[in-house]
C-alpha positions in Angstrom: 12.2 11.6 27.9 9.0 10.6 25.9 5.7 12.0 27.0 3.1 9.5 28.4 1.0 9.3 24.9 4.5 8.4 23.1 5.4 5.8 25.9 2.5 4.3 27.1 4.4 1.4 28.4 4.6 3.0 31.5 0.9 2.6 32.2 1.0 -1.1 32.0 0.7 -3.1 35.4 2.6 -6.2 36.4 -0.2 -8.5 34.8 -0.1 -6.4 31.5 3.7 -6.6 31.4 3.8 -10.3 32.0 0.9 -10.5 29.0 3.3 -8.4 26.9 5.9 -10.9 27.1 3.8 -13.8 26.0 2.4 -11.8 23.2 6.0 -10.8 21.9 6.9 -14.5 22.2 3.8 -15.2 20.4 4.9 -12.8 17.8 8.2 -14.7 17.5 6.6 -17.9 16.7 4.2 -16.3 14.1 7.5 -14.8 12.4 8.5 -18.6 11.7 5.6 -18.8 9.3 7.4 -16.4 7.0 6.2 -14.5 4.1 4.1 -17.1 2.4 2.5 -18.7 5.6 1.6 -15.0 7.2 -0.2 -14.4 3.5 -1.9 -17.8 3.8 -3.1 -16.8 7.4 -4.0 -13.3 6.2 -6.5 -14.8 3.2 -8.1 -17.0 5.6 -8.7 -14.0 8.1 -9.9 -11.9 5.5 -12.1 -14.4 4.0 -13.8 -15.0 7.4 -14.1 -11.1 8.0 -15.5 -10.6 4.5 -18.2 -13.4 5.1 -19.1 -12.2 8.7 -18.4 -8.6 8.5 -21.3 -7.6 6.5 -21.5 -3.8 7.5 -17.8 -3.5 6.7 -18.2 -5.5 3.5 -21.2 -3.3 2.2 -19.4 0.2 3.2 -16.1 -0.8 1.4 -18.2 -1.8 -1.7 -20.4 1.3 -1.9 -17.2 3.6 -1.2 -15.3 2.1 -3.8 -18.3 2.2 -6.3 -18.6 6.1 -5.4 -14.9 7.2 -5.1 -13.6 5.2 -8.1 -16.6 5.2 -10.6 -16.4 1.5 -11.3 -19.5 -0.9 -11.2 -20.7 -3.2 -8.1 -18.9 -6.0 -9.7 -15.5 -4.7 -10.1 -16.0 -3.0 -6.7 -16.6 -6.1 -4.7 -13.5 -7.4 -6.5 -11.5 -5.0 -5.1 -12.9 -4.8 -2.0 -12.2 -8.6 -1.4 -8.6 -8.1 -2.5 -8.4 -5.2 -0.1 -9.7 -7.3 2.8 -7.0 -9.6 2.4 -4.5 -7.1 1.9 -5.3 -5.2 5.0 -5.0 -8.3 7.0 -1.7 -9.2 5.9 -0.5 -5.4 6.4 -1.1 -6.1 10.1 0.6 -9.5 10.1 3.5 -7.8 8.4 4.3 -5.9 11.3 5.8 -9.1 13.0 8.5 -9.1 10.3 9.3 -5.5 10.8 12.3 -5.9 13.0 14.2 -8.2 10.3 13.1 -6.3 7.3 16.1 -4.4 5.5 15.9 -1.6 2.8 19.4 -1.9 1.2 20.6 -5.4 -0.2 17.3 -6.9 0.2 16.4 -9.2 -2.3 12.7 -8.9 -1.8 12.8 -5.2 -2.3 12.9 -3.1 -5.3 13.3 0.7 -5.1 14.3 3.6 -7.5 17.8 4.4 -7.6 16.6 7.9 -6.9 15.9 6.8 -3.1 19.6 5.8 -2.3 20.6 9.1 -3.8 18.0 11.0 -1.7 19.4 9.4 1.4 22.8 10.6 0.8 22.2 14.1 -0.6 19.4 15.3 1.5 21.4 16.9 4.4 18.0 18.4 5.6 14.8 17.4 8.0 12.5 14.9 6.2 8.8 14.6 6.8 8.0 11.4 5.1 4.2 11.0 4.3 2.3 7.7 3.5 -1.0 5.9 3.6 -2.5 2.7 4.8 -1.8 1.2 1.5 0.2 -2.0 0.9 2.9 -3.2 3.7 2.9 0.1 5.6 4.0 -1.7 8.7 7.0 -3.1 6.9 7.7 0.5 5.8 7.5 1.9 9.5 10.5 -0.6 10.4 12.4 0.4 7.6 12.5 4.2 8.6 15.5 4.0 10.7 17.4 2.4 8.0 16.9 5.3 5.3 19.4 7.5 7.2 21.0 5.7 10.2 23.4 8.8 11.0 20.4 10.8 11.8 17.2 10.3 14.4 13.9 9.2 13.1 10.3 9.0 14.5 7.4 7.0 13.2 3.8 8.8 14.4 1.2 6.6 14.6 -2.4 6.6 16.2 -2.2 4.7 19.7 -4.9 2.0 20.3 -7.6 1.9 23.1 -5.8 -1.0 24.6 -2.4 0.1 26.1 -1.2 -3.5 25.8 -1.7 -3.6 22.1 -0.1 0.0 21.6 3.1 -1.1 23.4 3.2 -4.3 21.2 2.9 -2.3 18.2 5.4 0.6 19.1 7.6 -2.4 20.2 7.8 -3.8 16.7 7.9 -0.8 14.8 10.8 0.7 16.6 14.0 -0.6 15.1 17.7 0.6 15.3 17.5 4.6 15.8 14.1 4.8 14.7 11.2 5.2 17.6 7.6 4.3 17.0 5.3 7.0 19.4 1.8 8.0 19.6 0.7 11.0 17.5 -0.6 13.2 20.4 1.3 15.5 22.2 4.5 14.9 20.5 4.8 18.2 18.6 8.0 19.1 20.7 9.4 15.5 20.2 9.0 15.8 16.3 10.3 19.5 16.1 13.3 18.3 18.0 13.9 15.5 15.6 13.5 17.4 12.6 15.6 20.3 14.0 18.5 17.6 14.1 17.8 16.8 10.6 15.9 13.8 11.2 13.2 11.9 9.6 9.5 11.7 10.7 6.9 9.7 9.1 3.1 10.3 9.4 0.3 8.4 7.7 -1.9 11.3 6.3 -5.0 9.2 5.0 -7.1 9.0 8.0 -10.5 10.7 9.2 -9.4 13.7 11.7 -11.4 15.9 14.0 -12.5 19.5 12.8 -10.1 21.2 15.4 -7.1 19.6 13.5 -8.3 19.5 9.9 -8.4 21.4 7.2 -11.0 20.3 4.6 -9.9 19.0 1.0 -11.2 16.9 -1.9 -9.7 13.4 -1.7 -11.0 10.8 -4.3 -13.7 13.0 -5.1 -15.3 13.8 -1.8 -14.3 16.4 0.9 -12.4 14.8 3.3 -10.8 16.0 6.8 -7.1 16.1 6.3 -4.7 16.4 9.3 -3.0 19.9 9.3 -0.5 18.9 12.3 2.2 17.4 9.6 2.1 20.4 7.3 2.2 22.6 10.2 5.5 20.7 11.5 7.2 20.6 8.3 6.6 24.2 7.6 8.2 25.1 11.1 11.3 23.2 10.4 11.4 23.9 6.6 11.5 20.3 5.9 11.4 18.3 2.7 8.1 16.4 2.3 8.6 13.0 0.8 5.7 11.0 -0.4 6.6 7.1 0.2 4.8 3.9 -0.2 5.4 0.4 0.0 3.6 -1.6 -2.8 3.1 -5.5 -2.5 3.9 -7.2 -5.6 3.8 -10.7 -4.2 4.0 -12.3 -0.8 7.3 -11.4 0.1 8.0 -9.3 -2.7 7.6 -5.3 -2.5 8.3 -2.4 -4.4 9.0 0.9 -2.6 7.5 3.8 -4.7 8.3 7.6 -4.6 7.0 11.0 -5.7 8.8 14.0 -6.3 9.3 15.7 -2.8 8.4 19.1 -1.8 10.9 21.5 -0.4 8.6 23.7 1.9 11.5 26.3 2.3 10.9 27.2 -1.0 7.2 28.1 -0.6 5.8 31.7 -0.6 2.5 33.2 1.1 1.4 33.5 4.4 1.6 30.7 7.1 -2.0 29.6 6.3 -1.4 29.5 2.4 1.6 27.6 2.6 0.3 25.0 5.4 -2.6 24.5 2.8 -0.4 24.1 -0.1 1.5 21.1 2.0 -1.5 19.3 3.3 -2.8 19.7 -0.6 0.6 18.2 -1.6 0.5 14.9 0.6 -3.3 14.5 0.2 -2.7 14.4 -3.8 0.2 12.0 -3.4 -2.0 9.6 -1.3 -4.6 9.9 -3.8 -2.3 9.0 -6.5 -1.3 5.8 -5.2 -4.7 4.7 -3.9 -6.1 5.1 -7.7 -2.9 3.2 -8.9 -3.3 0.0 -6.4 -6.9 0.5 -5.1 -7.0 -3.3 -4.0 -4.1 -2.6 -1.5 -6.0 0.3 0.4 -7.9 0.4 3.6 -11.4 0.9 2.0 -13.2 -0.7 5.6 -12.1 2.9 7.1 -14.6 5.5 6.5 -12.1 8.4 5.4 -15.0 10.9 4.7 -16.7 10.6 8.0 -15.7 13.9 9.4 -17.3 17.3 7.4 -17.1 21.0 7.8 -19.5 22.5 10.5 -23.0 22.9 9.0 -21.9 20.4 5.7 -25.4 18.8 5.7 -27.4 21.7 5.6 -25.6 23.1 2.7 -27.7 23.4 -0.5 -26.2 21.2 -3.1 -24.1 23.3 -5.7 -25.4 24.1 -9.0 
């Protein structure tokens, strides 16, 4: 049985359940717009948010300037495109239940991916970030190795209704979408059964669950939980991202995996190595496709205790 945090649907009252049915029906109608229709809706939403969301717009532009070392004009161009991309990512969750990996003419993927799916009789911890079509990739996870269980760990929303809606669309086949709180036991069981668990590893985390590492040239809090779970289960850590080539066209991108069973050192050192590995992977893909990353998010919000009082280095 899933914990309350992972299965928030048990907290919905009758009125919320009725509303959920209506929202799911609306989602089915919006799905009829298809890839191009949703892309047009995302551009319209992105344009409105760009015009009206001055604070987020200014933050995204300044963050791009600082972390990519580009001028303001280029930063505005990247930020504008990222707004459209991010809203399309949110809308693509509507298509997740019907998006397939194998035999999909809309998807390009390296031959190594199919080989990995067949050859890795090991638990896999898939790590990704808020880049490209991350919601579509969440729905694909259960098709990766259908003979094994799979989980997608994501942050619950403030609204239980929205949380259940998102989990419903992300959960396909043998893959379940669950909240990231209090699921260590559930994740451990899935990995023990040689399953696949996916984590998004590029969001800001609180100090008590973080290790601090450089990300795009600035110290950021990195969630240490996925690294600890991977180490305990001796999982293979697989960086995987879904790049959007055009509306309805995607490319699955992989980096070399990290076999945690081969690491040496004490627990703290090995855990740090894993966290550094998936942080570098996220940075690699953000630098390659910055216009598809979630620049509206303050990735560098949390700093080590006393960070502001430290004298500048050098």
